[in-house]
All heavy atoms as TSV, in Angstrom:
chain	resi	resn	atom	element	x	y	z
A	1	MET	N	N	11.946	-11.260	3.042
A	1	MET	CA	C	12.245	-9.956	3.593
A	1	MET	C	C	12.740	-10.106	5.027
A	1	MET	O	O	12.367	-11.039	5.724
A	1	MET	CB	C	11.003	-9.074	3.560
A	1	MET	CG	C	10.493	-8.775	2.155
A	1	MET	SD	S	9.044	-7.701	2.149
A	1	MET	CE	C	9.820	-6.141	2.358
A	2	LYS	N	N	13.537	-9.157	5.433
A	2	LYS	CA	C	14.025	-9.170	6.807
A	2	LYS	C	C	12.878	-8.923	7.777
A	2	LYS	O	O	11.970	-8.144	7.485
A	2	LYS	CB	C	15.059	-8.063	7.009
A	2	LYS	CG	C	16.382	-8.313	6.379
A	2	LYS	CD	C	17.311	-7.163	6.740
A	2	LYS	CE	C	18.700	-7.403	6.243
A	2	LYS	NZ	N	19.605	-6.302	6.668
A	3	PRO	N	N	12.931	-9.546	8.943
A	3	PRO	CA	C	11.934	-9.223	9.966
A	3	PRO	C	C	11.982	-7.727	10.288
A	3	PRO	O	O	13.059	-7.133	10.372
A	3	PRO	CB	C	12.370	-10.052	11.170
A	3	PRO	CG	C	13.152	-11.183	10.578
A	3	PRO	CD	C	13.851	-10.598	9.372
A	4	GLY	N	N	10.818	-7.130	10.408
A	4	GLY	CA	C	10.739	-5.714	10.707
A	4	GLY	C	C	10.810	-4.805	9.494
A	4	GLY	O	O	10.803	-3.584	9.635
A	5	ALA	N	N	10.865	-5.389	8.298
A	5	ALA	CA	C	10.938	-4.591	7.073
A	5	ALA	C	C	9.627	-3.840	6.845
A	5	ALA	O	O	8.577	-4.195	7.374
A	5	ALA	CB	C	11.233	-5.492	5.876
A	6	ILE	N	N	9.706	-2.799	6.030
A	6	ILE	CA	C	8.538	-2.030	5.608
A	6	ILE	C	C	8.367	-2.252	4.112
A	6	ILE	O	O	9.310	-2.053	3.344
A	6	ILE	CB	C	8.722	-0.537	5.917
A	6	ILE	CG1	C	8.844	-0.337	7.419
A	6	ILE	CG2	C	7.562	0.281	5.343
A	6	ILE	CD1	C	9.212	1.075	7.825
A	7	LEU	N	N	7.173	-2.660	3.713
A	7	LEU	CA	C	6.877	-2.917	2.305
A	7	LEU	C	C	6.168	-1.707	1.715
A	7	LEU	O	O	5.192	-1.214	2.293
A	7	LEU	CB	C	5.964	-4.143	2.172
A	7	LEU	CG	C	5.518	-4.407	0.749
A	7	LEU	CD1	C	6.499	-5.333	0.062
A	7	LEU	CD2	C	4.132	-4.957	0.707
A	8	ILE	N	N	6.653	-1.233	0.571
A	8	ILE	CA	C	6.015	-0.135	-0.158
A	8	ILE	C	C	5.744	-0.630	-1.573
A	8	ILE	O	O	6.665	-1.086	-2.252
A	8	ILE	CB	C	6.906	1.117	-0.196
A	8	ILE	CG1	C	7.189	1.597	1.227
A	8	ILE	CG2	C	6.256	2.219	-1.032
A	8	ILE	CD1	C	8.214	2.696	1.321
A	9	ASN	N	N	4.484	-0.535	-2.003
A	9	ASN	CA	C	4.136	-0.953	-3.359
A	9	ASN	C	C	3.399	0.169	-4.064
A	9	ASN	O	O	2.295	0.542	-3.699
A	9	ASN	CB	C	3.272	-2.214	-3.359
A	9	ASN	CG	C	3.024	-2.731	-4.774
A	9	ASN	OD1	O	3.688	-2.331	-5.711
A	9	ASN	ND2	N	2.076	-3.620	-4.914
A	10	THR	N	N	4.051	0.701	-5.109
A	10	THR	CA	C	3.429	1.696	-5.984
A	10	THR	C	C	3.424	1.202	-7.430
A	10	THR	O	O	3.128	1.969	-8.339
A	10	THR	CB	C	4.173	3.046	-5.913
A	10	THR	OG1	O	5.520	2.857	-6.364
A	10	THR	CG2	C	4.162	3.611	-4.515
A	11	ALA	N	N	3.757	-0.062	-7.624
A	11	ALA	CA	C	3.909	-0.608	-8.977
A	11	ALA	C	C	2.621	-1.247	-9.495
A	11	ALA	O	O	1.867	-0.629	-10.245
A	11	ALA	CB	C	5.052	-1.612	-8.998
A	12	ARG	N	N	2.357	-2.458	-9.090
A	12	ARG	CA	C	1.176	-3.213	-9.520
A	12	ARG	C	C	0.616	-3.954	-8.320
A	12	ARG	O	O	1.355	-4.575	-7.556
A	12	ARG	CB	C	1.533	-4.232	-10.607
A	12	ARG	CG	C	2.044	-3.628	-11.891
A	12	ARG	CD	C	0.875	-3.081	-12.707
A	12	ARG	NE	N	1.336	-2.504	-13.942
A	12	ARG	CZ	C	1.351	-1.196	-14.201
A	12	ARG	NH1	N	0.923	-0.342	-13.299
A	12	ARG	NH2	N	1.767	-0.749	-15.353
A	13	GLY	N	N	-0.691	-3.911	-8.167
A	13	GLY	CA	C	-1.338	-4.560	-7.041
A	13	GLY	C	C	-1.126	-6.057	-7.001
A	13	GLY	O	O	-0.945	-6.652	-5.941
A	14	ALA	N	N	-1.133	-6.691	-8.170
A	14	ALA	CA	C	-1.017	-8.146	-8.245
A	14	ALA	C	C	0.365	-8.655	-7.844
A	14	ALA	O	O	0.546	-9.858	-7.647
A	14	ALA	CB	C	-1.365	-8.622	-9.649
A	15	MET	N	N	1.325	-7.773	-7.678
A	15	MET	CA	C	2.667	-8.201	-7.267
A	15	MET	C	C	2.694	-8.656	-5.819
A	15	MET	O	O	3.615	-9.355	-5.403
A	15	MET	CB	C	3.669	-7.058	-7.448
A	15	MET	CG	C	3.925	-6.702	-8.892
A	15	MET	SD	S	5.053	-5.315	-9.060
A	15	MET	CE	C	6.553	-6.002	-8.387
A	16	ILE	N	N	1.698	-8.264	-5.037
A	16	ILE	CA	C	1.667	-8.554	-3.605
A	16	ILE	C	C	0.527	-9.517	-3.295
A	16	ILE	O	O	-0.615	-9.281	-3.692
A	16	ILE	CB	C	1.460	-7.259	-2.787
A	16	ILE	CG1	C	2.536	-6.237	-3.106
A	16	ILE	CG2	C	1.371	-7.549	-1.294
A	16	ILE	CD1	C	3.940	-6.656	-2.750
A	17	ASP	N	N	0.829	-10.579	-2.596
A	17	ASP	CA	C	-0.201	-11.485	-2.078
A	17	ASP	C	C	-0.763	-10.809	-0.829
A	17	ASP	O	O	-0.129	-10.807	0.224
A	17	ASP	CB	C	0.420	-12.839	-1.750
A	17	ASP	CG	C	-0.561	-13.832	-1.166
A	17	ASP	OD1	O	-1.608	-13.420	-0.599
A	17	ASP	OD2	O	-0.279	-15.033	-1.254
A	18	GLN	N	N	-1.937	-10.206	-0.956
A	18	GLN	CA	C	-2.474	-9.410	0.133
A	18	GLN	C	C	-2.832	-10.242	1.355
A	18	GLN	O	O	-2.737	-9.753	2.485
A	18	GLN	CB	C	-3.666	-8.589	-0.348
A	18	GLN	CG	C	-3.221	-7.507	-1.303
A	18	GLN	CD	C	-4.353	-6.657	-1.823
A	18	GLN	OE1	O	-5.523	-6.830	-1.492
A	18	GLN	NE2	N	-4.010	-5.712	-2.667
A	19	ASP	N	N	-3.218	-11.495	1.160
A	19	ASP	CA	C	-3.481	-12.364	2.316
A	19	ASP	C	C	-2.186	-12.625	3.089
A	19	ASP	O	O	-2.166	-12.565	4.317
A	19	ASP	CB	C	-4.111	-13.686	1.871
A	19	ASP	CG	C	-5.511	-13.503	1.313
A	19	ASP	OD1	O	-6.212	-12.549	1.727
A	19	ASP	OD2	O	-5.917	-14.313	0.456
A	20	ALA	N	N	-1.120	-12.901	2.360
A	20	ALA	CA	C	0.179	-13.123	3.009
A	20	ALA	C	C	0.677	-11.837	3.666
A	20	ALA	O	O	1.246	-11.872	4.765
A	20	ALA	CB	C	1.196	-13.633	1.996
A	21	LEU	N	N	0.450	-10.701	3.014
A	21	LEU	CA	C	0.846	-9.420	3.599
A	21	LEU	C	C	0.121	-9.213	4.923
A	21	LEU	O	O	0.748	-8.858	5.933
A	21	LEU	CB	C	0.528	-8.282	2.635
A	21	LEU	CG	C	0.794	-6.868	3.154
A	21	LEU	CD1	C	2.250	-6.671	3.528
A	21	LEU	CD2	C	0.347	-5.845	2.115
A	22	TYR	N	N	-1.167	-9.457	4.950
A	22	TYR	CA	C	-1.944	-9.304	6.180
A	22	TYR	C	C	-1.399	-10.209	7.290
A	22	TYR	O	O	-1.178	-9.757	8.409
A	22	TYR	CB	C	-3.420	-9.605	5.914
A	22	TYR	CG	C	-4.266	-9.533	7.155
A	22	TYR	CD1	C	-4.689	-8.315	7.660
A	22	TYR	CD2	C	-4.618	-10.684	7.838
A	22	TYR	CE1	C	-5.450	-8.236	8.812
A	22	TYR	CE2	C	-5.381	-10.630	8.994
A	22	TYR	CZ	C	-5.794	-9.397	9.477
A	22	TYR	OH	O	-6.544	-9.336	10.628
A	23	ARG	N	N	-1.168	-11.480	6.961
A	23	ARG	CA	C	-0.649	-12.417	7.968
A	23	ARG	C	C	0.697	-11.957	8.513
A	23	ARG	O	O	0.950	-12.025	9.721
A	23	ARG	CB	C	-0.524	-13.827	7.375
A	23	ARG	CG	C	-1.839	-14.532	7.162
A	23	ARG	CD	C	-1.656	-15.995	6.829
A	23	ARG	NE	N	-0.745	-16.237	5.715
A	23	ARG	CZ	C	-1.099	-16.257	4.429
A	23	ARG	NH1	N	-2.362	-16.042	4.089
A	23	ARG	NH2	N	-0.210	-16.490	3.501
A	24	ASN	N	N	1.577	-11.493	7.637
A	24	ASN	CA	C	2.906	-11.067	8.076
A	24	ASN	C	C	2.871	-9.769	8.879
A	24	ASN	O	O	3.690	-9.570	9.773
A	24	ASN	CB	C	3.847	-10.946	6.880
A	24	ASN	CG	C	4.352	-12.294	6.439
A	24	ASN	OD1	O	5.262	-12.842	7.050
A	24	ASN	ND2	N	3.743	-12.864	5.411
A	25	LEU	N	N	1.928	-8.909	8.596
A	25	LEU	CA	C	1.772	-7.699	9.399
A	25	LEU	C	C	1.169	-8.033	10.763
A	25	LEU	O	O	1.611	-7.512	11.786
A	25	LEU	CB	C	0.894	-6.683	8.669
A	25	LEU	CG	C	1.551	-6.003	7.472
A	25	LEU	CD1	C	0.502	-5.331	6.599
A	25	LEU	CD2	C	2.601	-5.008	7.929
A	26	LYS	N	N	0.174	-8.903	10.792
A	26	LYS	CA	C	-0.456	-9.298	12.054
A	26	LYS	C	C	0.530	-10.000	12.978
A	26	LYS	O	O	0.525	-9.796	14.186
A	26	LYS	CB	C	-1.651	-10.228	11.813
A	26	LYS	CG	C	-2.949	-9.545	11.487
A	26	LYS	CD	C	-3.427	-8.639	12.588
A	26	LYS	CE	C	-4.368	-9.361	13.515
A	26	LYS	NZ	N	-4.976	-8.453	14.491
A	27	SER	N	N	1.394	-10.824	12.406
A	27	SER	CA	C	2.373	-11.560	13.210
A	27	SER	C	C	3.620	-10.717	13.503
A	27	SER	O	O	4.542	-11.195	14.159
A	27	SER	CB	C	2.782	-12.848	12.496
A	27	SER	OG	O	3.561	-12.545	11.360
A	28	GLU	N	N	3.639	-9.492	13.000
A	28	GLU	CA	C	4.730	-8.538	13.191
A	28	GLU	C	C	6.043	-8.975	12.538
A	28	GLU	O	O	7.116	-8.494	12.908
A	28	GLU	CB	C	4.910	-8.195	14.666
A	28	GLU	CG	C	3.667	-7.558	15.260
A	28	GLU	CD	C	3.811	-7.174	16.709
A	28	GLU	OE1	O	4.844	-7.492	17.340
A	28	GLU	OE2	O	2.882	-6.542	17.222
A	29	LYS	N	N	5.971	-9.884	11.568
A	29	LYS	CA	C	7.166	-10.191	10.773
A	29	LYS	C	C	7.527	-8.986	9.910
A	29	LYS	O	O	8.698	-8.729	9.666
A	29	LYS	CB	C	6.935	-11.427	9.912
A	29	LYS	CG	C	6.873	-12.699	10.719
A	29	LYS	CD	C	6.667	-13.905	9.843
A	29	LYS	CE	C	6.550	-15.152	10.703
A	29	LYS	NZ	N	6.218	-16.326	9.894
A	30	LEU	N	N	6.509	-8.274	9.428
A	30	LEU	CA	C	6.706	-6.997	8.739
A	30	LEU	C	C	6.284	-5.887	9.687
A	30	LEU	O	O	5.295	-6.022	10.412
A	30	LEU	CB	C	5.859	-6.917	7.470
A	30	LEU	CG	C	6.299	-7.737	6.277
A	30	LEU	CD1	C	5.286	-7.621	5.150
A	30	LEU	CD2	C	7.666	-7.281	5.787
A	31	ALA	N	N	7.014	-4.782	9.663
A	31	ALA	CA	C	6.693	-3.668	10.559
A	31	ALA	C	C	5.535	-2.835	10.034
A	31	ALA	O	O	4.707	-2.364	10.805
A	31	ALA	CB	C	7.918	-2.787	10.755
A	32	ALA	N	N	5.484	-2.641	8.712
A	32	ALA	CA	C	4.469	-1.768	8.141
A	32	ALA	C	C	4.384	-1.985	6.635
A	32	ALA	O	O	5.253	-2.627	6.041
A	32	ALA	CB	C	4.790	-0.311	8.444
A	33	ALA	N	N	3.340	-1.395	6.058
A	33	ALA	CA	C	3.177	-1.442	4.608
A	33	ALA	C	C	2.527	-0.148	4.147
A	33	ALA	O	O	1.691	0.427	4.842
A	33	ALA	CB	C	2.325	-2.629	4.187
A	34	ALA	N	N	2.932	0.302	2.965
A	34	ALA	CA	C	2.317	1.452	2.306
A	34	ALA	C	C	1.932	0.996	0.909
A	34	ALA	O	O	2.780	0.495	0.157
A	34	ALA	CB	C	3.284	2.622	2.244
A	35	LEU	N	N	0.658	1.143	0.581
A	35	LEU	CA	C	0.147	0.637	-0.693
A	35	LEU	C	C	-0.569	1.742	-1.461
A	35	LEU	O	O	-1.448	2.410	-0.926
A	35	LEU	CB	C	-0.831	-0.515	-0.456
A	35	LEU	CG	C	-0.317	-1.682	0.383
A	35	LEU	CD1	C	-1.466	-2.635	0.703
A	35	LEU	CD2	C	0.805	-2.390	-0.331
A	36	ASP	N	N	-0.200	1.908	-2.724
A	36	ASP	CA	C	-0.890	2.836	-3.620
A	36	ASP	C	C	-1.633	2.071	-4.709
A	36	ASP	O	O	-2.373	2.655	-5.487
A	36	ASP	CB	C	0.122	3.802	-4.252
A	36	ASP	CG	C	-0.546	4.889	-5.066
A	36	ASP	OD1	O	-1.436	5.577	-4.520
A	36	ASP	OD2	O	-0.201	5.054	-6.245
A	37	VAL	N	N	-1.413	0.759	-4.768
A	37	VAL	CA	C	-2.067	-0.114	-5.749
A	37	VAL	C	C	-2.524	-1.382	-5.035
A	37	VAL	O	O	-1.930	-1.782	-4.039
A	37	VAL	CB	C	-1.116	-0.465	-6.915
A	37	VAL	CG1	C	-0.867	0.739	-7.796
A	37	VAL	CG2	C	0.209	-1.006	-6.409
A	38	TYR	N	N	-3.572	-1.987	-5.557
A	38	TYR	CA	C	-4.177	-3.154	-4.912
A	38	TYR	C	C	-4.686	-4.102	-5.969
A	38	TYR	O	O	-4.819	-3.744	-7.133
A	38	TYR	CB	C	-5.362	-2.731	-4.019
A	38	TYR	CG	C	-5.227	-1.337	-3.512
A	38	TYR	CD1	C	-5.832	-0.273	-4.159
A	38	TYR	CD2	C	-4.433	-1.078	-2.407
A	38	TYR	CE1	C	-5.656	1.011	-3.721
A	38	TYR	CE2	C	-4.253	0.216	-1.965
A	38	TYR	CZ	C	-4.868	1.261	-2.631
A	38	TYR	OH	O	-4.680	2.539	-2.200
A	39	ASP	N	N	-5.025	-5.286	-5.561
A	39	ASP	CA	C	-5.656	-6.258	-6.439
A	39	ASP	C	C	-6.744	-6.964	-5.643
A	39	ASP	O	O	-6.415	-7.730	-4.734
A	39	ASP	CB	C	-4.630	-7.266	-6.960
A	39	ASP	CG	C	-5.213	-8.187	-8.012
A	39	ASP	OD1	O	-6.099	-7.735	-8.745
A	39	ASP	OD2	O	-4.772	-9.342	-8.086
A	40	PRO	N	N	-8.001	-6.665	-5.895
A	40	PRO	CA	C	-8.537	-5.802	-6.961
A	40	PRO	C	C	-8.443	-4.326	-6.582
A	40	PRO	O	O	-8.181	-3.987	-5.433
A	40	PRO	CB	C	-10.003	-6.217	-7.042
A	40	PRO	CG	C	-10.348	-6.616	-5.646
A	40	PRO	CD	C	-9.084	-7.260	-5.099
A	41	GLU	N	N	-8.669	-3.507	-7.590
A	41	GLU	CA	C	-8.663	-2.074	-7.375
A	41	GLU	C	C	-10.029	-1.518	-7.750
A	41	GLU	O	O	-10.532	-1.867	-8.815
A	41	GLU	CB	C	-7.583	-1.429	-8.238
A	41	GLU	CG	C	-7.228	-0.056	-7.761
A	41	GLU	CD	C	-5.876	0.388	-8.267
A	41	GLU	OE1	O	-4.866	-0.256	-7.977
A	41	GLU	OE2	O	-5.867	1.398	-8.957
A	42	PRO	N	N	-10.630	-0.701	-6.926
A	42	PRO	CA	C	-10.139	-0.201	-5.650
A	42	PRO	C	C	-10.149	-1.296	-4.588
A	42	PRO	O	O	-10.837	-2.313	-4.734
A	42	PRO	CB	C	-11.128	0.908	-5.280
A	42	PRO	CG	C	-12.390	0.517	-5.950
A	42	PRO	CD	C	-11.978	-0.184	-7.216
A	43	ILE	N	N	-9.415	-1.065	-3.534
A	43	ILE	CA	C	-9.345	-2.046	-2.450
A	43	ILE	C	C	-10.751	-2.209	-1.856
A	43	ILE	O	O	-11.452	-1.216	-1.647
A	43	ILE	CB	C	-8.310	-1.628	-1.383
A	43	ILE	CG1	C	-8.028	-2.780	-0.432
A	43	ILE	CG2	C	-8.721	-0.362	-0.666
A	43	ILE	CD1	C	-6.800	-2.580	0.436
A	44	PRO	N	N	-11.196	-3.430	-1.636
A	44	PRO	CA	C	-12.531	-3.636	-1.067
A	44	PRO	C	C	-12.656	-3.004	0.323
A	44	PRO	O	O	-11.715	-3.016	1.116
A	44	PRO	CB	C	-12.651	-5.153	-0.982
A	44	PRO	CG	C	-11.658	-5.676	-1.967
A	44	PRO	CD	C	-10.541	-4.689	-1.976
A	45	ARG	N	N	-13.812	-2.462	0.617
A	45	ARG	CA	C	-14.055	-1.809	1.909
A	45	ARG	C	C	-13.902	-2.770	3.078
A	45	ARG	O	O	-13.637	-2.348	4.191
A	45	ARG	CB	C	-15.440	-1.182	1.938
A	45	ARG	CG	C	-15.559	0.016	1.047
A	45	ARG	CD	C	-16.970	0.583	1.103
A	45	ARG	NE	N	-17.115	1.652	0.164
A	45	ARG	CZ	C	-17.194	2.930	0.502
A	45	ARG	NH1	N	-17.157	3.274	1.770
A	45	ARG	NH2	N	-17.313	3.856	-0.412
A	46	ASP	N	N	-14.075	-4.076	2.816
A	46	ASP	CA	C	-13.956	-5.049	3.898
A	46	ASP	C	C	-12.571	-5.696	3.972
A	46	ASP	O	O	-12.371	-6.667	4.687
A	46	ASP	CB	C	-15.037	-6.125	3.782
A	46	ASP	CG	C	-14.920	-6.936	2.496
A	46	ASP	OD1	O	-14.155	-6.560	1.585
A	46	ASP	OD2	O	-15.616	-7.960	2.402
A	47	SER	N	N	-11.594	-5.135	3.266
A	47	SER	CA	C	-10.235	-5.676	3.313
A	47	SER	C	C	-9.694	-5.579	4.732
A	47	SER	O	O	-9.731	-4.508	5.350
A	47	SER	CB	C	-9.312	-4.915	2.375
A	47	SER	OG	O	-7.970	-5.303	2.586
A	48	PRO	N	N	-9.164	-6.665	5.270
A	48	PRO	CA	C	-8.597	-6.611	6.622
A	48	PRO	C	C	-7.386	-5.685	6.723
A	48	PRO	O	O	-7.056	-5.217	7.809
A	48	PRO	CB	C	-8.235	-8.063	6.923
A	48	PRO	CG	C	-8.126	-8.728	5.606
A	48	PRO	CD	C	-9.064	-7.997	4.684
A	49	LEU	N	N	-6.736	-5.390	5.610
A	49	LEU	CA	C	-5.600	-4.468	5.636
A	49	LEU	C	C	-6.016	-3.078	6.113
A	49	LEU	O	O	-5.234	-2.368	6.745
A	49	LEU	CB	C	-4.951	-4.368	4.255
A	49	LEU	CG	C	-4.221	-5.612	3.757
A	49	LEU	CD1	C	-3.821	-5.453	2.304
A	49	LEU	CD2	C	-3.011	-5.899	4.625
A	50	LEU	N	N	-7.244	-2.695	5.819
A	50	LEU	CA	C	-7.722	-1.366	6.198
A	50	LEU	C	C	-7.834	-1.189	7.706
A	50	LEU	O	O	-7.853	-0.066	8.199
A	50	LEU	CB	C	-9.079	-1.086	5.543
A	50	LEU	CG	C	-9.061	-0.996	4.016
A	50	LEU	CD1	C	-10.481	-0.897	3.487
A	50	LEU	CD2	C	-8.223	0.172	3.548
A	51	ALA	N	N	-7.912	-2.291	8.440
A	51	ALA	CA	C	-8.055	-2.225	9.897
A	51	ALA	C	C	-6.721	-2.178	10.632
A	51	ALA	O	O	-6.701	-1.983	11.848
A	51	ALA	CB	C	-8.866	-3.421	10.388
A	52	LEU	N	N	-5.629	-2.354	9.918
A	52	LEU	CA	C	-4.317	-2.396	10.578
A	52	LEU	C	C	-3.715	-0.997	10.690
A	52	LEU	O	O	-3.609	-0.281	9.695
A	52	LEU	CB	C	-3.364	-3.308	9.804
A	52	LEU	CG	C	-3.761	-4.771	9.717
A	52	LEU	CD1	C	-2.763	-5.540	8.851
A	52	LEU	CD2	C	-3.840	-5.388	11.101
A	53	PRO	N	N	-3.307	-0.601	11.881
A	53	PRO	CA	C	-2.749	0.750	12.058
A	53	PRO	C	C	-1.393	0.952	11.385
A	53	PRO	O	O	-1.006	2.096	11.125
A	53	PRO	CB	C	-2.635	0.887	13.577
A	53	PRO	CG	C	-2.521	-0.506	14.080
A	53	PRO	CD	C	-3.346	-1.351	13.133
A	54	GLN	N	N	-0.694	-0.126	11.087
A	54	GLN	CA	C	0.628	-0.001	10.479
A	54	GLN	C	C	0.581	-0.043	8.945
A	54	GLN	O	O	1.599	-0.210	8.286
A	54	GLN	CB	C	1.588	-1.061	11.035
A	54	GLN	CG	C	1.297	-2.481	10.627
A	54	GLN	CD	C	0.366	-3.227	11.556
A	54	GLN	OE1	O	-0.638	-2.715	11.982
A	54	GLN	NE2	N	0.709	-4.476	11.843
A	55	VAL	N	N	-0.618	0.138	8.383
A	55	VAL	CA	C	-0.786	0.141	6.932
A	55	VAL	C	C	-1.252	1.517	6.480
A	55	VAL	O	O	-2.211	2.067	7.022
A	55	VAL	CB	C	-1.801	-0.930	6.481
A	55	VAL	CG1	C	-2.041	-0.859	4.983
A	55	VAL	CG2	C	-1.305	-2.313	6.868
A	56	VAL	N	N	-0.552	2.070	5.486
A	56	VAL	CA	C	-0.943	3.334	4.869
A	56	VAL	C	C	-1.475	3.004	3.484
A	56	VAL	O	O	-0.798	2.337	2.694
A	56	VAL	CB	C	0.250	4.308	4.762
A	56	VAL	CG1	C	-0.142	5.560	4.006
A	56	VAL	CG2	C	0.788	4.632	6.139
A	57	ILE	N	N	-2.690	3.456	3.213
A	57	ILE	CA	C	-3.338	3.198	1.928
A	57	ILE	C	C	-3.591	4.543	1.250
A	57	ILE	O	O	-4.147	5.446	1.865
A	57	ILE	CB	C	-4.702	2.491	2.136
A	57	ILE	CG1	C	-4.548	1.193	2.907
A	57	ILE	CG2	C	-5.429	2.306	0.831
A	57	ILE	CD1	C	-4.118	0.009	2.106
A	58	THR	N	N	-3.173	4.658	-0.003
A	58	THR	CA	C	-3.522	5.838	-0.794
A	58	THR	C	C	-4.341	5.373	-1.993
A	58	THR	O	O	-4.214	4.229	-2.430
A	58	THR	CB	C	-2.269	6.598	-1.266
A	58	THR	OG1	O	-1.452	5.727	-2.038
A	58	THR	CG2	C	-1.478	7.140	-0.086
A	59	PRO	N	N	-5.191	6.245	-2.543
A	59	PRO	CA	C	-6.114	5.837	-3.601
A	59	PRO	C	C	-5.511	5.863	-5.004
A	59	PRO	O	O	-6.042	6.494	-5.913
A	59	PRO	CB	C	-7.254	6.839	-3.460
A	59	PRO	CG	C	-6.586	8.070	-2.968
A	59	PRO	CD	C	-5.481	7.580	-2.050
A	60	HIS	N	N	-4.383	5.190	-5.183
A	60	HIS	CA	C	-3.705	5.078	-6.474
A	60	HIS	C	C	-3.481	6.449	-7.108
A	60	HIS	O	O	-3.834	6.686	-8.254
A	60	HIS	CB	C	-4.474	4.164	-7.422
A	60	HIS	CG	C	-3.609	3.672	-8.556
A	60	HIS	ND1	N	-3.969	2.607	-9.323
A	60	HIS	CD2	C	-2.429	4.089	-9.047
A	60	HIS	CE1	C	-3.045	2.397	-10.249
A	60	HIS	NE2	N	-2.106	3.288	-10.084
A	61	ILE	N	N	-2.888	7.333	-6.322
A	61	ILE	CA	C	-2.588	8.678	-6.818
A	61	ILE	C	C	-1.109	9.008	-6.692
A	61	ILE	O	O	-0.712	10.161	-6.788
A	61	ILE	CB	C	-3.416	9.749	-6.076
A	61	ILE	CG1	C	-3.137	9.704	-4.585
A	61	ILE	CG2	C	-4.888	9.620	-6.392
A	61	ILE	CD1	C	-3.700	10.873	-3.815
A	62	GLY	N	N	-0.301	7.995	-6.471
A	62	GLY	CA	C	1.118	8.222	-6.243
A	62	GLY	C	C	1.819	8.966	-7.365
A	62	GLY	O	O	2.787	9.671	-7.138
A	63	SER	N	N	1.325	8.840	-8.587
A	63	SER	CA	C	1.960	9.539	-9.708
A	63	SER	C	C	0.961	10.413	-10.444
A	63	SER	O	O	1.157	10.741	-11.604
A	63	SER	CB	C	2.571	8.527	-10.678
A	63	SER	OG	O	1.531	7.750	-11.256
A	64	ALA	N	N	-0.113	10.805	-9.779
A	64	ALA	CA	C	-1.163	11.584	-10.439
A	64	ALA	C	C	-0.671	12.971	-10.822
A	64	ALA	O	O	-0.118	13.684	-9.997
A	64	ALA	CB	C	-2.374	11.700	-9.520
A	65	PRO	N	N	-0.871	13.336	-12.087
A	65	PRO	CA	C	-0.536	14.708	-12.481
A	65	PRO	C	C	-1.602	15.659	-11.969
A	65	PRO	O	O	-2.686	15.244	-11.581
A	65	PRO	CB	C	-0.548	14.645	-14.006
A	65	PRO	CG	C	-1.507	13.550	-14.321
A	65	PRO	CD	C	-1.363	12.543	-13.190
A	66	GLY	N	N	-1.308	16.902	-11.981
A	66	GLY	CA	C	-2.295	17.878	-11.537
A	66	GLY	C	C	-1.648	19.136	-11.033
A	66	GLY	O	O	-0.539	19.493	-11.446
A	67	ARG	N	N	-2.330	19.796	-10.124
A	67	ARG	CA	C	-1.842	21.070	-9.609
A	67	ARG	C	C	-0.462	20.945	-9.002
A	67	ARG	O	O	0.373	21.832	-9.142
A	67	ARG	CB	C	-2.825	21.618	-8.592
A	67	ARG	CG	C	-4.110	22.056	-9.229
A	67	ARG	CD	C	-5.152	22.502	-8.267
A	67	ARG	NE	N	-4.596	23.227	-7.139
A	67	ARG	CZ	C	-5.299	23.567	-6.084
A	67	ARG	NH1	N	-6.569	23.262	-6.018
A	67	ARG	NH2	N	-4.749	24.220	-5.082
A	68	ARG	N	N	-0.197	19.855	-8.340
A	68	ARG	CA	C	1.113	19.664	-7.717
A	68	ARG	C	C	2.205	19.745	-8.770
A	68	ARG	O	O	3.207	20.436	-8.606
A	68	ARG	CB	C	1.153	18.307	-7.011
A	68	ARG	CG	C	2.533	17.865	-6.562
A	68	ARG	CD	C	2.508	16.447	-6.037
A	68	ARG	NE	N	1.949	15.490	-6.961
A	68	ARG	CZ	C	2.656	14.802	-7.852
A	68	ARG	NH1	N	3.949	14.956	-7.935
A	68	ARG	NH2	N	2.079	13.954	-8.664
A	69	ASP	N	N	2.007	19.069	-9.914
A	69	ASP	CA	C	3.033	19.056	-10.956
A	69	ASP	C	C	3.152	20.401	-11.637
A	69	ASP	O	O	4.251	20.879	-11.916
A	69	ASP	CB	C	2.726	17.973	-11.989
A	69	ASP	CG	C	2.921	16.587	-11.445
A	69	ASP	OD1	O	3.657	16.434	-10.452
A	69	ASP	OD2	O	2.333	15.647	-12.000
A	70	SER	N	N	2.048	21.055	-11.941
A	70	SER	CA	C	2.125	22.333	-12.622
A	70	SER	C	C	2.774	23.393	-11.739
A	70	SER	O	O	3.515	24.239	-12.216
A	70	SER	CB	C	0.741	22.779	-13.098
A	70	SER	OG	O	-0.119	22.963	-12.007
A	71	ALA	N	N	2.529	23.359	-10.445
A	71	ALA	CA	C	3.154	24.305	-9.523
A	71	ALA	C	C	4.655	24.050	-9.435
A	71	ALA	O	O	5.444	24.984	-9.339
A	71	ALA	CB	C	2.516	24.211	-8.158
A	72	TRP	N	N	5.065	22.796	-9.488
A	72	TRP	CA	C	6.473	22.455	-9.387
A	72	TRP	C	C	7.248	22.914	-10.607
A	72	TRP	O	O	8.402	23.304	-10.532
A	72	TRP	CB	C	6.597	20.942	-9.217
A	72	TRP	CG	C	7.998	20.485	-9.051
A	72	TRP	CD1	C	8.769	20.605	-7.944
A	72	TRP	CD2	C	8.805	19.824	-10.017
A	72	TRP	NE1	N	10.004	20.057	-8.166
A	72	TRP	CE2	C	10.056	19.580	-9.431
A	72	TRP	CE3	C	8.599	19.431	-11.323
A	72	TRP	CZ2	C	11.082	18.949	-10.112
A	72	TRP	CZ3	C	9.622	18.807	-12.021
A	72	TRP	CH2	C	10.843	18.565	-11.395
A	73	ARG	N	N	6.603	22.895	-11.775
A	73	ARG	CA	C	7.293	23.266	-13.034
A	73	ARG	C	C	7.521	24.751	-13.171
A	73	ARG	O	O	8.254	25.171	-14.035
A	73	ARG	CB	C	6.485	22.730	-14.215
A	73	ARG	CG	C	6.533	21.238	-14.320
A	73	ARG	CD	C	5.818	20.770	-15.570
A	73	ARG	NE	N	5.639	19.341	-15.495
A	73	ARG	CZ	C	4.525	18.710	-15.762
A	73	ARG	NH1	N	3.472	19.379	-16.186
A	73	ARG	NH2	N	4.441	17.412	-15.671
A	74	ARG	N	N	6.878	25.586	-12.393
A	74	ARG	CA	C	7.004	27.051	-12.543
A	74	ARG	C	C	8.386	27.545	-12.235
A	74	ARG	O	O	9.154	27.126	-11.508
A	74	ARG	CB	C	5.993	27.752	-11.639
A	74	ARG	CG	C	4.614	27.549	-12.125
A	74	ARG	CD	C	3.664	28.342	-11.276
A	74	ARG	NE	N	2.330	27.807	-11.527
A	74	ARG	CZ	C	1.329	27.935	-10.719
A	74	ARG	NH1	N	1.472	28.560	-9.595
A	74	ARG	NH2	N	0.159	27.455	-11.020
């Protein structure tokens, strides 16, 4: 990836080496990351990724159906 890139993963947690992601974010080779999936899932509470301000974590709800979808279909 280009230096300063932003990584977004909503596919599968195992696609990303989370240790390598952490190292690249800490060294600022990557600018940021947004993750909706992790390996393991749920993400462990002691994951170092959770301490980084340039990481956005969502609880695997990126495609969750619900009120949002039903309201949109009206």
